N, C-alpha and C positions, 0 to 999 in steps of 0.2 A: 658445521656441527657434526661430529661423528654420531652414528646411530647409537653407539654404546653410551652416549651422554644423554642425560635427561634434561628437560627444560629447567631454567632457574626456579628454585623453590621446591622442586620435586627431588626426592632422594629415595634410594632403596632402604628398606628396613634392614636390621642387622643380619638376619638370616636370608635375605633376598627373596622372601615370599610375599612381600608387600611393599607399598610405597608410603612415604610420609609427605604430606602436602599441607601446609599451614597447620602444622602440629597435629594433624589427624592421620590415623593409620588406615590405609586402603589395601586390603588383600588383593593380590594379583588375580586377574581373570584366568590366566592359564593355570594357576594353582587351584583355584576353585573348580575349574572345569575337570580336574582330575577325578572328581567324584563320579562323573559321567563316563569316564574312559574305561574303568574296570581293568582287569588283567589281560594282557595280550597273550593269546594262545596260538601256538604253531603246532603243526602236525608233522611229526618225523616218521620216516619209513622205518619199519622194524627190521628190514633187511635190505641188502643192496639191490634186490630185484623189485623193491617198492611194494611187496605184498603185505598189506596191513600197515596201518599207521597209528601212532600213539600220540595223544595230545599232551603237550607240556607247555609250561610258561615260556615266554620269549627269553627271559633271563636265564632259565635253566638250559634252554637250547644253546644260547651263546656260551655258557660255561662249559657245556659238554663238548661243543665243537672245538673250543680252545684246548681242552684236555686231550682230545683225540688228534687234533692237527699238530700238536707240539708235545710228543711223548717225553721230551727232555724235562718238562715241568715236573714230572713225577720223581726225578732224581734230586729235586730240591728238598731241603728240610720240610717236614710235613706242614708246619704252620705257614711257611712261605708258599708252598705249593697250593694249599687251600686258598690262600689270599689271592694268588695269581689267577687261579681258575675262576674264583668267585667275582673278580673285578672285571671280567670280560665285558659284561653288559654296560657297566658304568663307564668304562673307557670308551666304548663305542658311542654311547650317548654324548659324552663330552666332545668327542671328535666331530660328530654330526652337528652338535651345537656350535662348535667353533667355525665349521664350514658355513652354517647358516648365518652366523653373525658377520662373517667376512663378505658373503654375498650381499647381505643387506647394506653393509657399509659401501660396497662398490656401487650398488644401484643408487644409493642416495647421492654419492659423488657424481654419478652420471646425470641424474635428474637435476642437480643443483649446479651443473656445469663446472665441476671441479676436475682437475686433471687426474687421470687414472694411471698409476704406476703398476704394470703387470707384476713386478717383483713384490709389491705390497699385497697383492691379492692372488697368490699362486694357485689357490684351489678354486677360484671363482671364474676362470676364463670360459669354461664350457657352459656354466650356468648363465654367464652374461650373454653368450650367444643365444641361449633360449630366451632371455629377457628381451634382447633386441628384436627377435622374431615376433614376440608378443606385441611389442610396441609398434612394429610395422603393420601388423594385422589389425590390431584393435584401435590404435591411435588415440589413447586416452588423453584427456585434458585434465591436468591435476589441479585440484583446489587446495589440498593440504598434504603435507609430507611429514612423516615421523612426528606425530602429535601424541600427547598423553590425554586420555579420556578418563572421566571419573563419574561416579554416581554417589551423591550424598544420601539418596533415599535408601539404596541397598548396600552402600558402603563397599565399593570395589573400584579398582583402577586398572588401566592397561595401556600398553603402547600400540598405537595404530599405525600401520605402514603408510597408508595413503588413502585419500578420498578423491575420486575422479568421476568424470562423466565420459561417455563414449559418443562419437558422431552418430552411431546407429541407434542410440537411445538418448536423444537430446532432452535436456532438462531434468534428467534423473541422476542422482548422486549414488555412487557405489563405494563401499569399503573395498579396498584392494589389499591383499595379504600375500606376500611372496613366500612360497613354501619350497623348501629343498629336501623335505623328508622323502623316504623311499616310496611312500604311497600317501594318498590323501584319505583322511579320516572323516567319517560321518560327523563326529562330535566337533569338528571345526565350526559347524553351524552354531553351536552353543556359544562358542567364543565370539563369533561375529555378531550374534544377536546381543550379547552383552555390550559390545562396542556400540552397536546401533542405538540402543536405548539408554546409553549413558546420558548424563545431563549437562556436563561441561567438557570443554576441550581446552587444554593448556597448550599453547603454541610454542614453537622452539624459542621464541624470545621471552617466554614467561607470561605473556598476556593470556587472559582467560576469557573465553567467549562461550555463549550457549552452544550446545551440540546442534549442528545443522541437521535438517531433516534428511535422513538417509532412506533410500528406496530399496537397497539390496546389498549383497556382498558377493565378492568373487575371490576365490582362492586360486592363485596362479601356481601351478605345479611346474617348477623349473627343474629340469632333469639334466644330469651330466652328459647326456647324449646330445645336448643342444636343442632339445625339444621343449616347448612350453605348452601345457594343456590347462585352459581355464575351466573352473568349475563354479557355477552359480549355486549359492547355498540358501536354503530356506532360513530366513531370520525373522519369521513372523512372531507375533506376541506369544503364541503357543510355545514356540521354541525358547523364547526368552523366559517364560515361566519355568521351563526346565532348568535354566541357569539359576533362577531365583531359588528353586528347590535345592540346588547344589550349594548355593550361598548359605541357606539355612542349615544344611548339614555341616558345612564348614564351621559355622558359628557354634553349633551344638558340640561338635568334636572338640573345639578349643575350650568350651565351657567345662566339658567333662574332664579334660586334661587338667585344667586349673583347679577344679574342686575335688578331683580324685573321687569320682562317684562310684565308690565301691561300698556295697552294703555289708557292714560287718555282722550285724544281728538285727534284722528288721523289727523284732519284738521290742528292742530297747531303744530304737531310734525315736527321738523326739520329732515333733512337727518341724521345728526349726532346722534340725539336722537333715531332714528328708527333703527340704526345699532348697533348690539351687537358686541363688539370687541371680537374676538376669541383669546384664549390663548393656550399655549402649555398644553397638557394633564397633565404633571407632576406638573403643577402649580395650578391645579384645587383643590378647597376646597372640602372636603368630607362632 
């Protein structure tokens, strides 16, 4: 099974921000987590000698760098030039996402003893060197690979890379997540806590089992230099409650979108108009 495939009975929603399982809609953990991420800010030097720095959004930084690095863009028709500059961040995200997917597919093939064709995974070779180094150092014993987890209580779902235990920590199960991002984010702990406290696990063959007891989570930062750095994350109940708060915000955001909660004239609103009917989470539109 390729990592890009979901277990039988699980499908992506139309816009890709949720899953459908047994006719129920489950918003994606990574989409819900976005409420905790906020805007990424970078600090750019105001001159070549680095005296003084100005904070800008990461997207604005990417756009500015493209415009400066390729002056020929400005010779394009105005609409095309603006679109080319503005698309820099989105293109970079898509590229990084494709690399991450390729690395995950290659790792899954290795762990399930499927042959690896270097031509099929051209961007993965340096990351796989990092992965092999991690395997040699930590020697994990895998219990589950590429499963889908869900919560009926809080209505969410997500893909889990692996569950394993380590010889140095016998009897304890850890969520493992392969990360190929440039850096490791603090809010990954919110993502892992959501996985940890899910209620069900859908295995690659489509069978459903109760979520096993999880003792912790590790994000493994695989770098193109061939280095792997593991990070243990706090996935306590307190962190999980942070995710639950994000889930409530997600629900409220979609309720407001559907009901167009714009007050036209408060003095003329009836009680019925002023009340937004709440619906079950599984019925929310994404």
